[in-house]
MIDOSE-1310 file (N, C-alpha, C; in nm, 2 decimals, decimal comma, always signed):
residues 254
mash	+1,03/+4,63/+6,02/+1,11/+4,70/+5,91/+1,03/+4,80/+5,84; +1,10/+4,90/+5,78/+1,04/+5,01/+5,71/+1,00/+4,96/+5,57; +0,90/+5,03/+5,51/+0,85/+5,01/+5,38/+0,96/+5,06/+5,28; +1,00/+4,98/+5,18/+1,10/+5,01/+5,09/+1,04/+5,07/+4,96
lrce	+0,93/+5,00/+4,91/+0,86/+5,04/+4,79/+0,71/+5,01/+4,81; +0,63/+5,11/+4,78/+0,49/+5,09/+4,81/+0,40/+5,16/+4,70; +0,29/+5,09/+4,67/+0,19/+5,16/+4,58/+0,06/+5,15/+4,65; -0,02/+5,25/+4,62/-0,16/+5,25/+4,68/-0,26/+5,27/+4,57
nvtv	-0,35/+5,18/+4,56/-0,47/+5,19/+4,47/-0,43/+5,24/+4,33; -0,33/+5,17/+4,27/-0,28/+5,21/+4,14/-0,37/+5,15/+4,03; -0,41/+5,23/+3,94/-0,50/+5,19/+3,83/-0,43/+5,22/+3,69; -0,42/+5,13/+3,60/-0,37/+5,14/+3,47/-0,47/+5,10/+3,37
rfgg	-0,50/+5,19/+3,27/-0,59/+5,15/+3,17/-0,53/+5,16/+3,03; -0,55/+5,06/+2,95/-0,51/+5,07/+2,81/-0,64/+5,07/+2,72; -0,68/+5,19/+2,69/-0,81/+5,21/+2,63/-0,92/+5,16/+2,72; -1,00/+5,07/+2,68/-1,11/+5,02/+2,76/-1,07/+4,90/+2,85
vvac	-0,94/+4,86/+2,85/-0,89/+4,75/+2,93/-0,83/+4,80/+3,05; -0,87/+4,75/+3,17/-0,81/+4,79/+3,30/-0,71/+4,68/+3,33; -0,58/+4,71/+3,32/-0,47/+4,62/+3,34/-0,44/+4,60/+3,49; -0,45/+4,72/+3,56/-0,43/+4,72/+3,71/-0,55/+4,80/+3,77
dcvs	-0,62/+4,73/+3,86/-0,74/+4,79/+3,91/-0,73/+4,82/+4,06; -0,69/+4,94/+4,10/-0,67/+4,98/+4,24/-0,58/+4,88/+4,31; -0,47/+4,85/+4,25/-0,37/+4,76/+4,31/-0,29/+4,83/+4,42; -0,27/+4,76/+4,53/-0,18/+4,80/+4,64/-0,08/+4,70/+4,67
ldve	+0,04/+4,74/+4,70/+0,16/+4,65/+4,73/+0,25/+4,73/+4,83; +0,30/+4,66/+4,93/+0,39/+4,72/+5,02/+0,51/+4,62/+5,04; +0,63/+4,67/+4,99/+0,75/+4,59/+5,00/+0,83/+4,62/+5,12; +0,85/+4,53/+5,21/+0,92/+4,56/+5,33/+1,07/+4,55/+5,30
egki	+1,15/+4,64/+5,35/+1,29/+4,65/+5,33/+1,36/+4,52/+5,37; +1,45/+4,47/+5,29/+1,53/+4,35/+5,33/+1,47/+4,22/+5,30; +1,34/+4,22/+5,25/+1,27/+4,09/+5,23/+1,27/+4,05/+5,08; +1,23/+3,93/+5,06/+1,20/+3,88/+4,92/+1,05/+3,86/+4,91
igvi	+1,00/+3,94/+4,82/+0,85/+3,95/+4,80/+0,82/+3,89/+4,67; +0,72/+3,80/+4,67/+0,67/+3,74/+4,54/+0,54/+3,80/+4,50; +0,53/+3,81/+4,37/+0,40/+3,86/+4,30/+0,36/+3,75/+4,21; +0,24/+3,69/+4,23/+0,20/+3,58/+4,15/+0,06/+3,60/+4,10
gpng	+0,02/+3,52/+4,00/-0,12/+3,53/+3,95/-0,12/+3,48/+3,81; -0,24/+3,44/+3,75/-0,25/+3,39/+3,62/-0,20/+3,49/+3,52; -0,18/+3,44/+3,39/-0,14/+3,53/+3,28/-0,25/+3,63/+3,27; -0,21/+3,76/+3,24/-0,31/+3,86/+3,23/-0,36/+3,92/+3,36
agkt	-0,29/+3,89/+3,47/-0,33/+3,94/+3,60/-0,28/+4,08/+3,63; -0,19/+4,13/+3,55/-0,14/+4,26/+3,57/-0,01/+4,27/+3,63; +0,06/+4,16/+3,65/+0,19/+4,16/+3,72/+0,30/+4,24/+3,66; +0,32/+4,21/+3,53/+0,42/+4,29/+3,46/+0,39/+4,43/+3,44
tlfn	+0,26/+4,46/+3,42/+0,22/+4,60/+3,42/+0,25/+4,67/+3,55; +0,23/+4,61/+3,66/+0,26/+4,66/+3,79/+0,41/+4,69/+3,80; +0,49/+4,59/+3,75/+0,64/+4,61/+3,76/+0,68/+4,73/+3,67; +0,61/+4,75/+3,56/+0,64/+4,86/+3,47/+0,61/+4,99/+3,54
vlsr	+0,50/+4,99/+3,62/+0,46/+5,11/+3,70/+0,57/+5,14/+3,80; +0,60/+5,04/+3,88/+0,70/+5,05/+3,99/+0,83/+5,10/+3,94; +0,88/+5,06/+3,82/+1,01/+5,10/+3,77/+0,99/+5,23/+3,68; +0,87/+5,28/+3,67/+0,84/+5,40/+3,60/+0,85/+5,39/+3,45
fqdf	+0,84/+5,27/+3,39/+0,83/+5,25/+3,25/+0,68/+5,27/+3,20; +0,59/+5,27/+3,30/+0,45/+5,28/+3,26/+0,38/+5,39/+3,35; +0,31/+5,48/+3,29/+0,23/+5,57/+3,37/+0,10/+5,51/+3,42; +0,04/+5,57/+3,51/-0,09/+5,52/+3,57/-0,19/+5,64/+3,58
segk	-0,31/+5,61/+3,58/-0,42/+5,71/+3,59/-0,46/+5,75/+3,73; -0,45/+5,65/+3,82/-0,49/+5,68/+3,96/-0,40/+5,61/+4,05; -0,39/+5,66/+4,18/-0,31/+5,60/+4,28/-0,18/+5,68/+4,32; -0,10/+5,61/+4,40/+0,02/+5,68/+4,46/+0,13/+5,58/+4,46
lfyr	+0,26/+5,63/+4,44/+0,38/+5,55/+4,45/+0,47/+5,61/+4,55; +0,54/+5,52/+4,63/+0,63/+5,57/+4,73/+0,76/+5,49/+4,73; +0,87/+5,56/+4,74/+1,00/+5,49/+4,76/+1,06/+5,54/+4,89; +1,07/+5,45/+4,99/+1,10/+5,50/+5,13/+1,02/+5,62/+5,17
ekri	+0,89/+5,61/+5,15/+0,79/+5,71/+5,19/+0,80/+5,84/+5,11; +0,88/+5,84/+5,00/+0,89/+5,96/+4,92/+0,80/+5,94/+4,79; +0,72/+6,03/+4,76/+0,63/+6,02/+4,65/+0,72/+6,02/+4,52; +0,69/+5,92/+4,43/+0,77/+5,91/+4,31/+0,68/+5,90/+4,19
dryr	+0,55/+5,95/+4,20/+0,45/+5,93/+4,09/+0,51/+5,98/+3,96; +0,58/+6,09/+3,96/+0,63/+6,15/+3,83/+0,77/+6,12/+3,79; +0,83/+6,02/+3,86/+0,97/+5,99/+3,83/+0,98/+5,91/+3,70; +1,09/+5,92/+3,64/+1,12/+5,85/+3,51/+1,22/+5,73/+3,55
phqm	+1,23/+5,64/+3,45/+1,32/+5,52/+3,48/+1,46/+5,55/+3,53; +1,52/+5,65/+3,46/+1,66/+5,68/+3,50/+1,67/+5,74/+3,65; +1,56/+5,81/+3,69/+1,56/+5,86/+3,82/+1,54/+5,75/+3,93; +1,47/+5,64/+3,89/+1,45/+5,53/+3,97/+1,59/+5,45/+3,99
valg	+1,66/+5,44/+3,88/+1,80/+5,38/+3,90/+1,88/+5,46/+3,99; +1,87/+5,59/+3,98/+1,95/+5,68/+4,07/+1,91/+5,66/+4,22; +1,78/+5,64/+4,24/+1,73/+5,61/+4,38/+1,78/+5,48/+4,43; +1,81/+5,38/+4,34/+1,86/+5,25/+4,39/+1,77/+5,14/+4,35
lart	+1,69/+5,16/+4,24/+1,60/+5,05/+4,20/+1,65/+5,00/+4,06; +1,66/+4,87/+4,05/+1,70/+4,80/+3,92/+1,60/+4,69/+3,89; +1,60/+4,65/+3,76/+1,50/+4,54/+3,73/+1,55/+4,46/+3,61; +1,50/+4,34/+3,60/+1,52/+4,26/+3,48/+1,38/+4,25/+3,41
fqni	+1,39/+4,19/+3,29/+1,27/+4,18/+3,20/+1,24/+4,04/+3,17; +1,11/+4,01/+3,12/+1,08/+3,88/+3,09/+1,16/+3,83/+2,97; +1,18/+3,91/+2,87/+1,26/+3,87/+2,76/+1,41/+3,92/+2,77; +1,50/+3,83/+2,75/+1,64/+3,86/+2,77/+1,68/+3,96/+2,65
nlfa	+1,75/+4,07/+2,69/+1,79/+4,17/+2,59/+1,94/+4,21/+2,61; +2,03/+4,12/+2,57/+2,17/+4,14/+2,59/+2,23/+4,19/+2,46; +2,35/+4,24/+2,48/+2,44/+4,28/+2,36/+2,51/+4,15/+2,32; +2,44/+4,09/+2,22/+2,48/+3,95/+2,19/+2,63/+3,94/+2,14
eqsv	+2,67/+4,05/+2,07/+2,81/+4,04/+2,01/+2,92/+4,10/+2,10; +2,88/+4,13/+2,23/+2,97/+4,18/+2,33/+3,00/+4,07/+2,43; +3,11/+4,08/+2,50/+3,14/+3,99/+2,60/+3,05/+4,00/+2,73; +3,06/+3,90/+2,81/+2,98/+3,90/+2,93/+3,02/+4,02/+3,02
lsni	+3,16/+4,04/+3,03/+3,21/+4,16/+3,11/+3,15/+4,29/+3,05; +3,15/+4,31/+2,92/+3,10/+4,43/+2,87/+2,95/+4,45/+2,90; +2,87/+4,34/+2,89/+2,73/+4,35/+2,92/+2,71/+4,39/+3,07; +2,79/+4,33/+3,16/+2,77/+4,37/+3,30/+2,81/+4,52/+3,32
lvgs	+2,92/+4,56/+3,26/+2,96/+4,70/+3,27/+2,86/+4,80/+3,22; +2,78/+4,76/+3,12/+2,67/+4,85/+3,08/+2,58/+4,89/+3,19; +2,56/+4,80/+3,28/+2,47/+4,83/+3,39/+2,52/+4,93/+3,49; +2,65/+4,96/+3,49/+2,71/+5,05/+3,58/+2,73/+5,19/+3,52
hcli	+2,67/+5,22/+3,41/+2,69/+5,35/+3,34/+2,64/+5,46/+3,43; +2,54/+5,44/+3,52/+2,49/+5,54/+3,60/+2,59/+5,58/+3,71; +2,70/+5,50/+3,73/+2,80/+5,53/+3,83/+2,93/+5,59/+3,78; +2,93/+5,62/+3,65/+3,05/+5,68/+3,59/+3,08/+5,82/+3,64
gnpf	+2,98/+5,90/+3,66/+3,00/+6,03/+3,71/+3,01/+6,13/+3,59; +3,10/+6,22/+3,60/+3,12/+6,33/+3,50/+3,15/+6,27/+3,36; +3,06/+6,28/+3,26/+3,09/+6,22/+3,13/+3,21/+6,28/+3,06; +3,23/+6,41/+3,09/+3,34/+6,48/+3,02/+3,48/+6,42/+3,07
aslv	+3,48/+6,39/+3,20/+3,60/+6,33/+3,26/+3,63/+6,20/+3,19; +3,53/+6,12/+3,16/+3,55/+5,99/+3,10/+3,59/+6,01/+2,95; +3,54/+6,12/+2,89/+3,57/+6,15/+2,75/+3,72/+6,18/+2,73; +3,78/+6,26/+2,82/+3,92/+6,30/+2,81/+4,01/+6,21/+2,89
wtpg	+3,95/+6,11/+2,96/+4,03/+6,01/+3,03/+4,12/+6,06/+3,14; +4,06/+6,13/+3,23/+4,13/+6,19/+3,34/+4,17/+6,08/+3,44; +4,26/+6,11/+3,53/+4,30/+6,01/+3,63/+4,18/+5,96/+3,71; +4,09/+6,05/+3,74/+3,97/+6,02/+3,82/+3,88/+5,92/+3,74
arri	+3,87/+5,94/+3,61/+3,79/+5,85/+3,53/+3,85/+5,71/+3,52; +3,98/+5,71/+3,51/+4,05/+5,58/+3,51/+4,03/+5,50/+3,64; +4,03/+5,58/+3,75/+4,01/+5,52/+3,88/+3,87/+5,46/+3,89; +3,77/+5,53/+3,84/+3,64/+5,49/+3,85/+3,62/+5,36/+3,76
erel	+3,68/+5,36/+3,64/+3,67/+5,24/+3,56/+3,73/+5,12/+3,62; +3,84/+5,14/+3,69/+3,91/+5,02/+3,76/+3,81/+4,97/+3,86; +3,75/+5,06/+3,94/+3,66/+5,02/+4,05/+3,54/+4,95/+3,99; +3,48/+5,00/+3,88/+3,36/+4,94/+3,82/+3,40/+4,80/+3,77
trra	+3,51/+4,79/+3,71/+3,56/+4,66/+3,66/+3,58/+4,56/+3,77; +3,64/+4,61/+3,88/+3,66/+4,52/+3,99/+3,52/+4,47/+4,05; +3,42/+4,56/+4,05/+3,29/+4,52/+4,10/+3,22/+4,43/+4,01; +3,25/+4,44/+3,88/+3,19/+4,36/+3,78/+3,24/+4,21/+3,79
feta	+3,37/+4,20/+3,82/+3,43/+4,07/+3,85/+3,36/+4,01/+3,97; +3,34/+4,09/+4,08/+3,28/+4,03/+4,20/+3,14/+3,99/+4,18; +3,06/+4,07/+4,10/+2,93/+4,03/+4,07/+2,92/+3,90/+3,98; +3,01/+3,89/+3,89/+3,02/+3,77/+3,81/+3,05/+3,65/+3,89
ellh	+3,14/+3,66/+3,99/+3,17/+3,55/+4,08/+3,05/+3,51/+4,16; +2,97/+3,61/+4,21/+2,85/+3,58/+4,29/+2,75/+3,50/+4,21; +2,74/+3,53/+4,08/+2,65/+3,47/+3,99/+2,71/+3,35/+3,91; +2,83/+3,31/+3,95/+2,90/+3,19/+3,89/+2,92/+3,22/+3,74
lerd	+2,96/+3,34/+3,71/+2,99/+3,37/+3,57/+3,14/+3,41/+3,55; +3,22/+3,38/+3,65/+3,36/+3,43/+3,64/+3,44/+3,36/+3,52; +3,40/+3,24/+3,48/+3,47/+3,18/+3,37/+3,41/+3,22/+3,24; +3,31/+3,30/+3,24/+3,24/+3,34/+3,11/+3,27/+3,48/+3,07
ldtl	+3,35/+3,55/+3,15/+3,36/+3,70/+3,13/+3,41/+3,74/+2,99; +3,49/+3,66/+2,93/+3,54/+3,69/+2,79/+3,46/+3,63/+2,68; +3,35/+3,55/+2,72/+3,27/+3,49/+2,62/+3,16/+3,58/+2,57; +3,14/+3,58/+2,44/+3,03/+3,66/+2,38/+2,90/+3,61/+2,44
akhl	+2,81/+3,70/+2,46/+2,68/+3,67/+2,53/+2,60/+3,57/+2,44; +2,61/+3,58/+2,31/+2,53/+3,49/+2,22/+2,57/+3,35/+2,23; +2,69/+3,32/+2,28/+2,74/+3,18/+2,29/+2,71/+3,12/+2,42; +2,64/+3,19/+2,51/+2,61/+3,13/+2,64/+2,48/+3,05/+2,64
pygh	+2,46/+2,94/+2,72/+2,34/+2,88/+2,73/+2,23/+2,97/+2,79; +2,11/+2,94/+2,77/+2,00/+3,03/+2,81/+2,00/+3,07/+2,96; +2,03/+2,97/+3,04/+2,03/+3,00/+3,19/+2,14/+3,09/+3,23; +2,26/+3,08/+3,16/+2,37/+3,18/+3,18/+2,33/+3,32/+3,13
qkrv	+2,26/+3,32/+3,02/+2,22/+3,45/+2,97/+2,13/+3,52/+3,07; +2,04/+3,45/+3,14/+1,95/+3,50/+3,24/+2,04/+3,56/+3,35; +2,14/+3,49/+3,39/+2,23/+3,54/+3,50/+2,31/+3,67/+3,45; +2,34/+3,68/+3,33/+2,41/+3,80/+3,28/+2,32/+3,92/+3,29
elar	+2,19/+3,90/+3,25/+2,10/+4,01/+3,27/+2,08/+4,05/+3,41; +2,08/+3,95/+3,50/+2,07/+3,98/+3,64/+2,20/+4,06/+3,69; +2,32/+4,01/+3,64/+2,44/+4,07/+3,68/+2,45/+4,22/+3,63; +2,39/+4,24/+3,51/+2,39/+4,38/+3,46/+2,31/+4,47/+3,55
alas	+2,19/+4,42/+3,60/+2,11/+4,50/+3,69/+2,18/+4,52/+3,82; +2,25/+4,42/+3,87/+2,32/+4,44/+4,00/+2,44/+4,54/+3,99; +2,49/+4,56/+3,86/+2,60/+4,65/+3,84/+2,57/+4,79/+3,88; +2,45/+4,83/+3,89/+2,41/+4,97/+3,92/+2,40/+4,99/+4,07
kpqi	+2,44/+4,89/+4,15/+2,44/+4,89/+4,30/+2,31/+4,92/+4,35; +2,21/+4,84/+4,31/+2,07/+4,87/+4,36/+2,05/+4,84/+4,51; +1,95/+4,90/+4,57/+1,91/+4,87/+4,70/+1,78/+4,78/+4,69; +1,71/+4,78/+4,58/+1,60/+4,69/+4,56/+1,60/+4,65/+4,41
illd	+1,56/+4,53/+4,38/+1,57/+4,48/+4,25/+1,44/+4,41/+4,22; +1,38/+4,44/+4,10/+1,26/+4,37/+4,05/+1,29/+4,27/+3,95; +1,26/+4,14/+3,97/+1,29/+4,03/+3,88/+1,17/+3,98/+3,81; +1,15/+4,00/+3,68/+1,04/+3,96/+3,61/+1,06/+3,82/+3,55
epva	+1,00/+3,72/+3,61/+1,01/+3,58/+3,57/+1,16/+3,54/+3,55; +1,24/+3,54/+3,66/+1,38/+3,51/+3,65/+1,42/+3,37/+3,61; +1,33/+3,27/+3,63/+1,36/+3,13/+3,59/+1,27/+3,08/+3,47; +1,20/+3,17/+3,41/+1,12/+3,13/+3,29/+1,21/+3,07/+3,18
gcne	+1,17/+2,96/+3,13/+1,25/+2,89/+3,03/+1,37/+2,82/+3,07; +1,40/+2,82/+3,20/+1,52/+2,75/+3,26/+1,48/+2,60/+3,29; +1,58/+2,52/+3,28/+1,56/+2,38/+3,32/+1,57/+2,36/+3,47; +1,56/+2,24/+3,53/+1,56/+2,23/+3,67/+1,69/+2,27/+3,74
eeta	+1,80/+2,23/+3,67/+1,93/+2,27/+3,73/+1,95/+2,42/+3,73; +1,92/+2,48/+3,62/+1,93/+2,63/+3,61/+1,84/+2,70/+3,71; +1,72/+2,65/+3,73/+1,62/+2,70/+3,83/+1,68/+2,69/+3,97; +1,73/+2,57/+4,00/+1,79/+2,55/+4,14/+1,90/+2,65/+4,16
elkn	+1,99/+2,67/+4,06/+2,10/+2,77/+4,08/+2,05/+2,91/+4,10; +1,95/+2,95/+4,02/+1,90/+3,08/+4,03/+1,82/+3,11/+4,16; +1,76/+3,00/+4,22/+1,70/+3,01/+4,35/+1,81/+3,05/+4,45; +1,92/+2,98/+4,45/+2,03/+3,01/+4,54/+2,09/+3,15/+4,52
ivrd	+2,10/+3,19/+4,39/+2,15/+3,32/+4,36/+2,06/+3,43/+4,42; +1,93/+3,42/+4,40/+1,84/+3,52/+4,46/+1,85/+3,53/+4,61; +1,86/+3,41/+4,67/+1,88/+3,42/+4,82/+2,01/+3,49/+4,85; +2,12/+3,46/+4,78/+2,25/+3,52/+4,81/+2,24/+3,67/+4,79
inre	+2,17/+3,72/+4,68/+2,16/+3,86/+4,66/+2,09/+3,93/+4,77; +1,99/+3,86/+4,83/+1,92/+3,92/+4,94/+2,00/+3,91/+5,07; +2,06/+3,80/+5,10/+2,12/+3,78/+5,23/+2,27/+3,84/+5,23; +2,34/+3,82/+5,13/+2,48/+3,86/+5,13/+2,50/+4,01/+5,09
lgit	+2,41/+4,05/+5,00/+2,42/+4,19/+4,95/+2,32/+4,28/+5,02; +2,23/+4,23/+5,09/+2,13/+4,31/+5,16/+2,03/+4,38/+5,07; +2,01/+4,32/+4,95/+1,92/+4,38/+4,85/+1,78/+4,33/+4,87; +1,68/+4,42/+4,87/+1,54/+4,38/+4,87/+1,50/+4,33/+4,74
vvlv	+1,43/+4,22/+4,73/+1,40/+4,16/+4,60/+1,24/+4,15/+4,59; +1,19/+4,18/+4,47/+1,05/+4,16/+4,44/+1,06/+4,08/+4,31; +0,99/+3,97/+4,31/+0,99/+3,88/+4,19/+0,85/+3,84/+4,14; +0,83/+3,85/+4,01/+0,72/+3,79/+3,95/+0,76/+3,65/+3,89
ehdm	+0,69/+3,55/+3,92/+0,73/+3,42/+3,88/+0,61/+3,32/+3,87; +0,61/+3,23/+3,77/+0,51/+3,13/+3,76/+0,55/+3,00/+3,82; +0,68/+2,98/+3,85/+0,73/+2,86/+3,91/+0,70/+2,86/+4,06; +0,60/+2,79/+4,10/+0,55/+2,80/+4,24/+0,65/+2,74/+4,34
smvm	+0,73/+2,64/+4,29/+0,83/+2,59/+4,38/+0,93/+2,69/+4,42; +0,97/+2,78/+4,33/+1,07/+2,88/+4,36/+1,00/+2,99/+4,45; +0,88/+3,03/+4,41/+0,82/+3,13/+4,49/+0,80/+3,09/+4,63; +0,75/+2,97/+4,65/+0,72/+2,92/+4,79/+0,85/+2,90/+4,87
svcd	+0,96/+2,87/+4,80/+1,08/+2,84/+4,88/+1,17/+2,96/+4,91; +1,16/+3,06/+4,83/+1,25/+3,18/+4,85/+1,18/+3,30/+4,91; +1,05/+3,31/+4,89/+0,98/+3,44/+4,93/+0,94/+3,44/+5,08; +0,96/+3,56/+5,13/+0,91/+3,58/+5,27/+0,76/+3,61/+5,28
yiyv	+0,71/+3,68/+5,17/+0,58/+3,72/+5,17/+0,53/+3,73/+5,02; +0,40/+3,70/+5,00/+0,35/+3,69/+4,86/+0,23/+3,77/+4,84; +0,22/+3,84/+4,73/+0,10/+3,90/+4,68/+0,04/+3,82/+4,56; -0,09/+3,80/+4,56/-0,16/+3,73/+4,45/-0,25/+3,83/+4,38
fnfg	-0,24/+3,83/+4,25/-0,33/+3,92/+4,17/-0,41/+3,83/+4,08; -0,53/+3,88/+4,05/-0,62/+3,81/+3,95/-0,70/+3,92/+3,88; -0,71/+3,91/+3,75/-0,79/+4,01/+3,67/-0,75/+4,15/+3,71; -0,62/+4,17/+3,73/-0,57/+4,31/+3,75/-0,59/+4,37/+3,89
anla	-0,64/+4,28/+3,98/-0,67/+4,33/+4,12/-0,60/+4,25/+4,22; -0,59/+4,30/+4,34/-0,54/+4,22/+4,46/-0,64/+4,11/+4,49; -0,59/+3,99/+4,50/-0,67/+3,88/+4,54/-0,64/+3,83/+4,68; -0,51/+3,82/+4,72/-0,47/+3,77/+4,85/-0,33/+3,81/+4,88
qgtp	-0,29/+3,81/+5,00/-0,15/+3,83/+5,04/-0,12/+3,76/+5,17; +0,00/+3,72/+5,19/+0,04/+3,65/+5,31/+0,17/+3,58/+5,30; +0,21/+3,50/+5,40/+0,32/+3,41/+5,39/+0,30/+3,30/+5,29; +0,41/+3,23/+5,25/+0,39/+3,12/+5,16/+0,29/+3,02/+5,21
aeiq	+0,30/+2,99/+5,34/+0,21/+2,89/+5,40/+0,06/+2,94/+5,39; +0,04/+3,06/+5,42/-0,09/+3,12/+5,42/-0,15/+3,12/+5,27; -0,06/+3,15/+5,18/-0,11/+3,16/+5,04/-0,14/+3,02/+4,99; -0,06/+2,92/+5,02/-0,09/+2,78/+4,98/-0,22/+2,73/+5,02
shpd	-0,27/+2,78/+5,14/-0,40/+2,73/+5,19/-0,51/+2,83/+5,18; -0,49/+2,94/+5,11/-0,59/+3,04/+5,09/-0,70/+3,00/+4,99; -0,83/+2,99/+5,03/-0,93/+2,94/+4,95/-0,95/+3,02/+4,82; -0,93/+3,15/+4,82/-0,95/+3,23/+4,70/-0,84/+3,20/+4,60
vina	-0,72/+3,18/+4,65/-0,60/+3,14/+4,56/-0,62/+3,01/+4,50; -0,67/+2,91/+4,58/-0,69/+2,78/+4,53/-0,80/+2,78/+4,42; -0,90/+2,86/+4,44/-1,01/+2,87/+4,34/-0,96/+2,93/+4,21; -0,88/+3,04/+4,23/-0,83/+3,11/+4,11/-0,74/+3,02/+4,03
ylgt	-0,66/+2,94/+4,09/-0,56/+2,86/+4,02/-0,61/+2,72/+3,98; -0,69/+2,66/+4,07/-0,73/+2,52/+4,05/-0,87/+2,50/+4,02; -0,96/+2,60/+4,05/-1,10/+2,59/+4,02/-1,16/+2,50/+4,13; -1,29/+2,49/+4,13/-1,36/+2,40/+4,24/-1,45/+2,30/+4,17
ee	-1,46/+2,19/+4,23/-1,55/+2,09/+4,18/-1,69/+2,12/+4,20; -1,77/+2,09/+4,10/-1,92/+2,11/+4,11/-1,98/+2,01/+4,21
């Protein structure tokens, strides 16, 4: 399969701190890729680089082999990349449906047509609303569409954020700790949802996650980072038995 998203030797410095040190990553199209590592390993910084929220001092970025070093976040959305963040940031006083529709703003088209409410604009809104209902159903939110986001349990709020990202019709999605703070039941549901997004919608998935049971059960391939640098990469089975990964996470006996 072709490379969907790729970075080569990316370095990010914050003053004297090197957050990413010549990091490389190659995301194969149609796969679920995991990115793991201890706190401070540079995982979220790398996500910010890939989604163009963060500049970098050295290296190269490619989206389907097209250089995207100077792209901005809105251009990445136009290319077909969406993401979620570690901290949930919903419109708490708005309904679930409204929150999902926010994610589809890039598909509205001519803003003037929407402003004067032309027939074409009405047609687009009907289509986006229909797709929002379909997305909500996929994420088991169909009964919550009229509920204010602030009234949802935490696990449901995580799903709303994911639904909002999916509303932009992405081809690849970056999930930053999708099950952080979730209980066992919520985590199990989100595991299945991530698989469905990949298999039913054909979306490439890259996820940063500390829950190893999720990473090992859903990912096709895993990258491990430590101290801002590549440590190891391979299939879940290879990563679980990799001596450098075991040492970084578990330490060794004297």
